[in-house]
mmJSON file of the N, C-alpha and C atoms, coordinates in Angstrom:
{"data_MODEL":{"atom_site":{
"group_PDB":["ATOM","ATOM","ATOM","ATOM","ATOM","ATOM","ATOM","ATOM","ATOM","ATOM","ATOM","ATOM","ATOM","ATOM","ATOM","ATOM","ATOM","ATOM","ATOM","ATOM","ATOM","ATOM","ATOM","ATOM","ATOM","ATOM","ATOM","ATOM","ATOM","ATOM","ATOM","ATOM","ATOM","ATOM","ATOM","ATOM","ATOM","ATOM","ATOM","ATOM","ATOM","ATOM","ATOM","ATOM","ATOM","ATOM","ATOM","ATOM","ATOM","ATOM","ATOM","ATOM","ATOM","ATOM","ATOM","ATOM","ATOM","ATOM","ATOM","ATOM","ATOM","ATOM","ATOM","ATOM","ATOM","ATOM","ATOM","ATOM","ATOM","ATOM","ATOM","ATOM","ATOM","ATOM","ATOM","ATOM","ATOM","ATOM","ATOM","ATOM","ATOM","ATOM","ATOM","ATOM","ATOM","ATOM","ATOM","ATOM","ATOM","ATOM","ATOM","ATOM","ATOM","ATOM","ATOM","ATOM","ATOM","ATOM","ATOM","ATOM","ATOM","ATOM","ATOM","ATOM","ATOM"],
"id":[1,2,3,4,5,6,7,8,9,10,11,12,13,14,15,16,17,18,19,20,21,22,23,24,25,26,27,28,29,30,31,32,33,34,35,36,37,38,39,40,41,42,43,44,45,46,47,48,49,50,51,52,53,54,55,56,57,58,59,60,61,62,63,64,65,66,67,68,69,70,71,72,73,74,75,76,77,78,79,80,81,82,83,84,85,86,87,88,89,90,91,92,93,94,95,96,97,98,99,100,101,102,103,104,105],
"type_symbol":["N","C","C","N","C","C","N","C","C","N","C","C","N","C","C","N","C","C","N","C","C","N","C","C","N","C","C","N","C","C","N","C","C","N","C","C","N","C","C","N","C","C","N","C","C","N","C","C","N","C","C","N","C","C","N","C","C","N","C","C","N","C","C","N","C","C","N","C","C","N","C","C","N","C","C","N","C","C","N","C","C","N","C","C","N","C","C","N","C","C","N","C","C","N","C","C","N","C","C","N","C","C","N","C","C"],
"label_atom_id":["N","CA","C","N","CA","C","N","CA","C","N","CA","C","N","CA","C","N","CA","C","N","CA","C","N","CA","C","N","CA","C","N","CA","C","N","CA","C","N","CA","C","N","CA","C","N","CA","C","N","CA","C","N","CA","C","N","CA","C","N","CA","C","N","CA","C","N","CA","C","N","CA","C","N","CA","C","N","CA","C","N","CA","C","N","CA","C","N","CA","C","N","CA","C","N","CA","C","N","CA","C","N","CA","C","N","CA","C","N","CA","C","N","CA","C","N","CA","C","N","CA","C"],
"label_alt_id":[null,null,null,null,null,null,null,null,null,null,null,null,null,null,null,null,null,null,null,null,null,null,null,null,null,null,null,null,null,null,null,null,null,null,null,null,null,null,null,null,null,null,null,null,null,null,null,null,null,null,null,null,null,null,null,null,null,null,null,null,null,null,null,null,null,null,null,null,null,null,null,null,null,null,null,null,null,null,null,null,null,null,null,null,null,null,null,null,null,null,null,null,null,null,null,null,null,null,null,null,null,null,null,null,null],
"label_comp_id":["MET","MET","MET","TYR","TYR","TYR","ILE","ILE","ILE","THR","THR","THR","VAL","VAL","VAL","ASP","ASP","ASP","VAL","VAL","VAL","LYS","LYS","LYS","VAL","VAL","VAL","SER","SER","SER","THR","THR","THR","VAL","VAL","VAL","GLY","GLY","GLY","THR","THR","THR","SER","SER","SER","VAL","VAL","VAL","ALA","ALA","ALA","SER","SER","SER","ARG","ARG","ARG","LEU","LEU","LEU","ILE","ILE","ILE","ARG","ARG","ARG","PRO","PRO","PRO","ALA","ALA","ALA","THR","THR","THR","ALA","ALA","ALA","LEU","LEU","LEU","ALA","ALA","ALA","PRO","PRO","PRO","PHE","PHE","PHE","ASP","ASP","ASP","VAL","VAL","VAL","VAL","VAL","VAL","ILE","ILE","ILE","THR","THR","THR"],
"label_asym_id":["A","A","A","A","A","A","A","A","A","A","A","A","A","A","A","A","A","A","A","A","A","A","A","A","A","A","A","A","A","A","A","A","A","A","A","A","A","A","A","A","A","A","A","A","A","A","A","A","A","A","A","A","A","A","A","A","A","A","A","A","A","A","A","A","A","A","A","A","A","A","A","A","A","A","A","A","A","A","A","A","A","A","A","A","A","A","A","A","A","A","A","A","A","A","A","A","A","A","A","A","A","A","A","A","A"],
"label_entity_id":["1","1","1","1","1","1","1","1","1","1","1","1","1","1","1","1","1","1","1","1","1","1","1","1","1","1","1","1","1","1","1","1","1","1","1","1","1","1","1","1","1","1","1","1","1","1","1","1","1","1","1","1","1","1","1","1","1","1","1","1","1","1","1","1","1","1","1","1","1","1","1","1","1","1","1","1","1","1","1","1","1","1","1","1","1","1","1","1","1","1","1","1","1","1","1","1","1","1","1","1","1","1","1","1","1"],
"label_seq_id":[1,1,1,2,2,2,3,3,3,4,4,4,5,5,5,6,6,6,7,7,7,8,8,8,9,9,9,10,10,10,11,11,11,12,12,12,13,13,13,14,14,14,15,15,15,16,16,16,17,17,17,18,18,18,19,19,19,20,20,20,21,21,21,22,22,22,23,23,23,24,24,24,25,25,25,26,26,26,27,27,27,28,28,28,29,29,29,30,30,30,31,31,31,32,32,32,33,33,33,34,34,34,35,35,35],
"pdbx_PDB_ins_code":[null,null,null,null,null,null,null,null,null,null,null,null,null,null,null,null,null,null,null,null,null,null,null,null,null,null,null,null,null,null,null,null,null,null,null,null,null,null,null,null,null,null,null,null,null,null,null,null,null,null,null,null,null,null,null,null,null,null,null,null,null,null,null,null,null,null,null,null,null,null,null,null,null,null,null,null,null,null,null,null,null,null,null,null,null,null,null,null,null,null,null,null,null,null,null,null,null,null,null,null,null,null,null,null,null],
"Cartn_x":[-13.044,-13.612,-13.885,-14.504,-14.812,-13.534,-12.498,-11.233,-10.655,-10.696,-10.142,-10.835,-12.171,-12.939,-12.661,-12.646,-12.423,-11.051,-10.054,-8.699,-8.671,-9.318,-9.351,-10.096,-11.227,-12.025,-11.269,-10.609,-9.876,-8.767,-8.146,-7.068,-7.592,-8.734,-9.328,-9.874,-10.56,-11.129,-10.057,-8.918,-7.829,-7.283,-7.148,-6.63,-7.534,-8.839,-9.797,-9.828,-9.852,-9.912,-8.672,-7.512,-6.255,-6.29,-6.929,-7.017,-7.993,-9.07,-10.077,-9.59,-9.195,-8.753,-7.497,-6.373,-5.108,-5.057,-5.376,-5.331,-6.241,-7.415,-8.38,-7.894,-6.982,-6.472,-5.877,-5.247,-4.623,-5.674,-6.845,-7.901,-8.807,-8.918,-9.814,-9.532,-8.264,-7.984,-8.388,-8.167,-8.544,-10.063,-10.782,-12.243,-12.807,-12.24,-12.734,-12.489,-11.299,-10.958,-11.862,-12.097,-12.95,-14.383,-14.822,-16.192,-16.307],
"Cartn_y":[-15.611,-15.845,-14.517,-13.604,-12.295,-11.567,-11.713,-11.022,-11.507,-12.816,-13.377,-12.789,-12.752,-12.207,-10.717,-9.995,-8.551,-8.232,-9.054,-8.808,-8.856,-9.859,-9.989,-8.81,-8.463,-7.342,-6.029,-5.889,-4.653,-4.444,-5.537,-5.422,-4.772,-5.244,-4.675,-3.284,-3.154,-1.865,-0.807,-1.209,-0.256,0.244,-0.659,-0.269,0.776,0.546,1.489,2.768,2.624,3.794,4.659,4.009,4.756,5.634,5.153,5.95,7.1,6.841,7.893,8.885,8.362,9.249,8.682,9.367,8.879,9.05,10.228,10.432,9.472,9.202,8.309,6.859,6.565,5.201,4.709,5.611,5.241,4.71,5.343,4.923,3.877,3.922,3.01,1.539,1.066,-0.348,-0.78,0.105,-0.242,-0.355,0.606,0.586,-0.663,-1.012,-2.188,-3.445,-3.571,-4.759,-4.855,-3.719,-3.724,-4.071,-3.528,-3.784,-5.252],
"Cartn_z":[-3.089,-4.417,-5.106,-4.374,-4.953,-5.361,-4.516,-4.791,-6.124,-6.342,-7.587,-8.805,-8.754,-9.885,-10.032,-8.905,-8.95,-9.53,-9.196,-9.685,-11.209,-11.787,-13.244,-13.852,-13.269,-13.773,-13.598,-12.453,-12.173,-13.198,-13.647,-14.636,-15.911,-16.38,-17.602,-17.306,-16.176,-15.804,-15.616,-15.023,-14.81,-16.133,-17.099,-18.419,-19.057,-18.992,-19.57,-18.751,-17.43,-16.548,-16.7,-16.869,-17.006,-18.247,-19.298,-20.53,-20.357,-19.623,-19.414,-18.368,-17.207,-16.125,-15.48,-15.65,-15.071,-13.558,-13.01,-11.555,-10.808,-11.38,-10.721,-10.762,-11.679,-11.808,-10.488,-9.754,-8.486,-7.509,-7.491,-6.58,-7.221,-8.54,-9.253,-8.937,-9.073,-8.819,-7.409,-6.424,-5.057,-4.926,-5.512,-5.427,-6.089,-7.246,-7.965,-7.153,-6.567,-5.784,-4.556,-3.89,-2.707,-3.092,-4.225,-4.661,-5.077],
"occupancy":[1.0,1.0,1.0,1.0,1.0,1.0,1.0,1.0,1.0,1.0,1.0,1.0,1.0,1.0,1.0,1.0,1.0,1.0,1.0,1.0,1.0,1.0,1.0,1.0,1.0,1.0,1.0,1.0,1.0,1.0,1.0,1.0,1.0,1.0,1.0,1.0,1.0,1.0,1.0,1.0,1.0,1.0,1.0,1.0,1.0,1.0,1.0,1.0,1.0,1.0,1.0,1.0,1.0,1.0,1.0,1.0,1.0,1.0,1.0,1.0,1.0,1.0,1.0,1.0,1.0,1.0,1.0,1.0,1.0,1.0,1.0,1.0,1.0,1.0,1.0,1.0,1.0,1.0,1.0,1.0,1.0,1.0,1.0,1.0,1.0,1.0,1.0,1.0,1.0,1.0,1.0,1.0,1.0,1.0,1.0,1.0,1.0,1.0,1.0,1.0,1.0,1.0,1.0,1.0,1.0],
"B_iso_or_equiv":[0.0,0.0,0.0,0.0,0.0,0.0,0.0,0.0,0.0,0.0,0.0,0.0,0.0,0.0,0.0,0.0,0.0,0.0,0.0,0.0,0.0,0.0,0.0,0.0,0.0,0.0,0.0,0.0,0.0,0.0,0.0,0.0,0.0,0.0,0.0,0.0,0.0,0.0,0.0,0.0,0.0,0.0,0.0,0.0,0.0,0.0,0.0,0.0,0.0,0.0,0.0,0.0,0.0,0.0,0.0,0.0,0.0,0.0,0.0,0.0,0.0,0.0,0.0,0.0,0.0,0.0,0.0,0.0,0.0,0.0,0.0,0.0,0.0,0.0,0.0,0.0,0.0,0.0,0.0,0.0,0.0,0.0,0.0,0.0,0.0,0.0,0.0,0.0,0.0,0.0,0.0,0.0,0.0,0.0,0.0,0.0,0.0,0.0,0.0,0.0,0.0,0.0,0.0,0.0,0.0],
"pdbx_formal_charge":[null,null,null,null,null,null,null,null,null,null,null,null,null,null,null,null,null,null,null,null,null,null,null,null,null,null,null,null,null,null,null,null,null,null,null,null,null,null,null,null,null,null,null,null,null,null,null,null,null,null,null,null,null,null,null,null,null,null,null,null,null,null,null,null,null,null,null,null,null,null,null,null,null,null,null,null,null,null,null,null,null,null,null,null,null,null,null,null,null,null,null,null,null,null,null,null,null,null,null,null,null,null,null,null,null],
"auth_seq_id":[1,1,1,2,2,2,3,3,3,4,4,4,5,5,5,6,6,6,7,7,7,8,8,8,9,9,9,10,10,10,11,11,11,12,12,12,13,13,13,14,14,14,15,15,15,16,16,16,17,17,17,18,18,18,19,19,19,20,20,20,21,21,21,22,22,22,23,23,23,24,24,24,25,25,25,26,26,26,27,27,27,28,28,28,29,29,29,30,30,30,31,31,31,32,32,32,33,33,33,34,34,34,35,35,35],
"auth_comp_id":["MET","MET","MET","TYR","TYR","TYR","ILE","ILE","ILE","THR","THR","THR","VAL","VAL","VAL","ASP","ASP","ASP","VAL","VAL","VAL","LYS","LYS","LYS","VAL","VAL","VAL","SER","SER","SER","THR","THR","THR","VAL","VAL","VAL","GLY","GLY","GLY","THR","THR","THR","SER","SER","SER","VAL","VAL","VAL","ALA","ALA","ALA","SER","SER","SER","ARG","ARG","ARG","LEU","LEU","LEU","ILE","ILE","ILE","ARG","ARG","ARG","PRO","PRO","PRO","ALA","ALA","ALA","THR","THR","THR","ALA","ALA","ALA","LEU","LEU","LEU","ALA","ALA","ALA","PRO","PRO","PRO","PHE","PHE","PHE","ASP","ASP","ASP","VAL","VAL","VAL","VAL","VAL","VAL","ILE","ILE","ILE","THR","THR","THR"],
"auth_asym_id":["A","A","A","A","A","A","A","A","A","A","A","A","A","A","A","A","A","A","A","A","A","A","A","A","A","A","A","A","A","A","A","A","A","A","A","A","A","A","A","A","A","A","A","A","A","A","A","A","A","A","A","A","A","A","A","A","A","A","A","A","A","A","A","A","A","A","A","A","A","A","A","A","A","A","A","A","A","A","A","A","A","A","A","A","A","A","A","A","A","A","A","A","A","A","A","A","A","A","A","A","A","A","A","A","A"],
"auth_atom_id":["N","CA","C","N","CA","C","N","CA","C","N","CA","C","N","CA","C","N","CA","C","N","CA","C","N","CA","C","N","CA","C","N","CA","C","N","CA","C","N","CA","C","N","CA","C","N","CA","C","N","CA","C","N","CA","C","N","CA","C","N","CA","C","N","CA","C","N","CA","C","N","CA","C","N","CA","C","N","CA","C","N","CA","C","N","CA","C","N","CA","C","N","CA","C","N","CA","C","N","CA","C","N","CA","C","N","CA","C","N","CA","C","N","CA","C","N","CA","C","N","CA","C"],
"pdbx_PDB_model_num":[1,1,1,1,1,1,1,1,1,1,1,1,1,1,1,1,1,1,1,1,1,1,1,1,1,1,1,1,1,1,1,1,1,1,1,1,1,1,1,1,1,1,1,1,1,1,1,1,1,1,1,1,1,1,1,1,1,1,1,1,1,1,1,1,1,1,1,1,1,1,1,1,1,1,1,1,1,1,1,1,1,1,1,1,1,1,1,1,1,1,1,1,1,1,1,1,1,1,1,1,1,1,1,1,1]
}}}
């Protein structure tokens, strides 16, 4: 259940994170999904 919610949030978060920090984007999606 958490994974499903995190995936949707990570999609939006990744888009914003990618614009702010590109290198961190690689780790950002994983951190968001794990969190």
